[in-house]
C-alpha positions as CSV (number, residue, x, y, z in Angstrom):
1,M,59.7,-161.8,-61.6
2,R,60.9,-161.6,-65.2
3,T,62.7,-164.3,-67.2
4,G,64.7,-164.0,-70.4
5,T,67.8,-161.8,-71.0
6,P,67.3,-158.2,-70.1
7,D,68.5,-155.4,-72.4
8,R,72.1,-154.5,-71.6
9,A,70.8,-150.9,-70.9
10,T,68.8,-152.3,-68.0
11,F,72.0,-152.8,-66.0
12,D,74.6,-150.6,-67.7
13,A,73.5,-147.5,-65.8
14,E,73.3,-149.3,-62.5
15,R,76.1,-149.3,-59.9
16,Y,74.7,-152.1,-57.7
17,V,72.4,-155.0,-58.0
18,S,70.6,-156.9,-55.3
19,L,71.7,-160.5,-55.5
20,T,69.1,-162.7,-53.8
21,T,70.3,-166.1,-52.8
22,Y,68.5,-168.8,-50.9
23,R,69.3,-170.6,-47.6
24,R,68.9,-174.3,-47.4
25,D,65.4,-173.8,-45.8
26,G,64.4,-171.5,-48.8
27,T,64.7,-168.2,-47.0
28,P,65.8,-165.5,-49.4
29,V,68.8,-163.3,-48.5
30,A,69.4,-160.2,-50.6
31,T,72.8,-158.5,-50.8
32,P,73.8,-155.4,-52.8
33,V,76.9,-156.2,-54.9
34,W,79.1,-154.5,-57.4
35,F,78.9,-156.2,-60.8
36,A,79.9,-155.9,-64.4
37,M,78.3,-157.1,-67.6
38,D,80.1,-159.9,-69.5
39,G,78.2,-160.6,-72.7
40,G,74.7,-161.4,-71.6
41,A,75.7,-162.3,-68.0
42,L,76.7,-160.5,-64.9
43,V,80.0,-161.1,-63.1
44,V,80.4,-160.6,-59.4
45,L,83.5,-160.7,-57.2
46,T,83.1,-161.8,-53.6
47,D,85.0,-163.6,-50.8
48,A,84.9,-167.4,-51.2
49,S,83.9,-167.8,-47.6
50,S,81.0,-165.2,-47.8
51,G,77.4,-166.3,-47.1
52,K,76.3,-165.7,-50.7
53,A,79.1,-167.9,-52.1
54,R,78.2,-170.7,-49.7
55,R,74.5,-170.4,-50.5
56,I,75.2,-170.4,-54.3
57,R,77.2,-173.6,-53.9
58,A,74.1,-175.2,-52.3
59,N,71.5,-173.6,-54.6
60,A,72.4,-171.9,-57.9
61,T,69.0,-170.2,-58.2
62,V,69.2,-166.4,-57.7
63,V,67.2,-163.3,-58.3
64,V,68.9,-160.1,-59.6
65,T,67.3,-156.6,-59.1
66,P,68.8,-153.2,-59.7
67,C,69.3,-151.4,-56.4
68,D,71.2,-148.7,-54.5
69,A,74.2,-149.2,-52.2
70,R,71.9,-150.0,-49.3
71,G,70.0,-152.6,-51.2
72,K,66.8,-150.6,-51.8
73,V,65.5,-152.1,-55.1
74,H,64.2,-149.9,-57.9
75,G,63.6,-152.1,-60.9
76,D,62.4,-155.4,-62.2
77,A,63.5,-158.6,-60.6
78,W,65.1,-161.1,-63.0
79,A,65.3,-164.9,-62.5
80,A,68.9,-166.2,-62.9
81,T,71.3,-168.9,-62.0
82,A,74.8,-168.4,-60.6
83,R,77.9,-170.4,-60.9
84,R,81.5,-170.1,-59.7
85,L,84.0,-169.3,-62.4
86,E,87.4,-170.8,-62.7
87,P,90.4,-168.9,-61.3
88,A,91.6,-168.3,-64.8
89,A,88.8,-165.7,-65.2
90,H,90.3,-163.6,-62.4
91,A,92.1,-161.1,-64.6
92,R,89.1,-160.7,-66.9
93,V,86.6,-160.1,-64.1
94,H,89.0,-157.6,-62.3
95,Q,89.4,-155.8,-65.6
96,L,85.6,-155.6,-66.2
97,L,85.0,-154.3,-62.7
98,A,87.9,-151.8,-62.9
99,R,86.5,-150.5,-66.2
100,K,83.1,-150.0,-64.7
101,Y,84.0,-148.6,-61.2
102,G,87.4,-147.0,-62.1
103,L,89.5,-145.5,-59.3
104,V,86.9,-146.6,-56.6
105,F,87.4,-150.3,-57.4
106,R,91.2,-149.9,-57.6
107,A,91.3,-148.1,-54.3
108,F,89.1,-150.8,-52.7
109,V,91.4,-153.6,-53.9
110,G,94.5,-151.7,-52.8
111,W,92.9,-151.0,-49.4
112,M,92.0,-154.7,-48.9
113,A,95.6,-155.7,-49.7
114,L,97.1,-153.1,-47.4
115,D,94.7,-154.2,-44.6
116,R,95.8,-157.8,-45.0
117,R,99.4,-156.9,-44.8
118,L,99.1,-154.7,-41.8
119,R,97.1,-157.3,-39.9
120,R,99.4,-160.1,-41.2
121,R,96.5,-162.1,-42.6
122,P,96.7,-164.4,-45.5
123,A,95.3,-163.4,-48.8
124,R,91.6,-164.2,-49.0
125,E,90.3,-166.5,-51.6
126,E,88.0,-164.8,-54.1
127,A,84.9,-166.3,-55.6
128,L,84.2,-165.1,-59.1
129,L,80.5,-165.6,-59.9
130,E,78.8,-165.6,-63.2
131,V,75.1,-164.8,-63.1
132,S,73.2,-166.0,-66.2
133,F,69.6,-165.1,-66.8
134,V,66.9,-167.7,-67.0
135,P,65.7,-168.0,-70.6
136,A,62.1,-167.0,-71.2
137,E,59.7,-170.0,-71.4
138,A,58.8,-171.1,-74.9
139,G,55.4,-169.8,-75.8
140,P,52.8,-171.7,-77.8
141,A,54.1,-170.3,-81.1
142,A,57.5,-171.7,-80.4
143,Q,56.1,-175.2,-79.8
144,A,54.3,-175.4,-83.2
């Protein structure tokens, strides 16, 4: 597993990343997710009641790996930490995801809203996650 901040190009061409979170007993759970780059971090949008959001509340340690839509990984795994962003970041995260995924993202959001209305369900609470990469450990030269 790699530490440090990856080059932006590492994730720019990817459509999905496998976000591995950890259960209370330490069992890893990998989930393919849509994401967008926000500076040196990734942002992810998920349902606040999802398993990954609950696991991140309990343990912020995560692993991020490029993958396909089914979760088959095809790149280096990166150590990271995740935290929930404030609701004020909602518009910015939606804008970043809409810029990356275009019409597909907008259609997905529209479909979810239509489905909620037809089923007369309340709007779901979204969890906006920021995934920050773990800095590389200071080498002997840095300690001198």
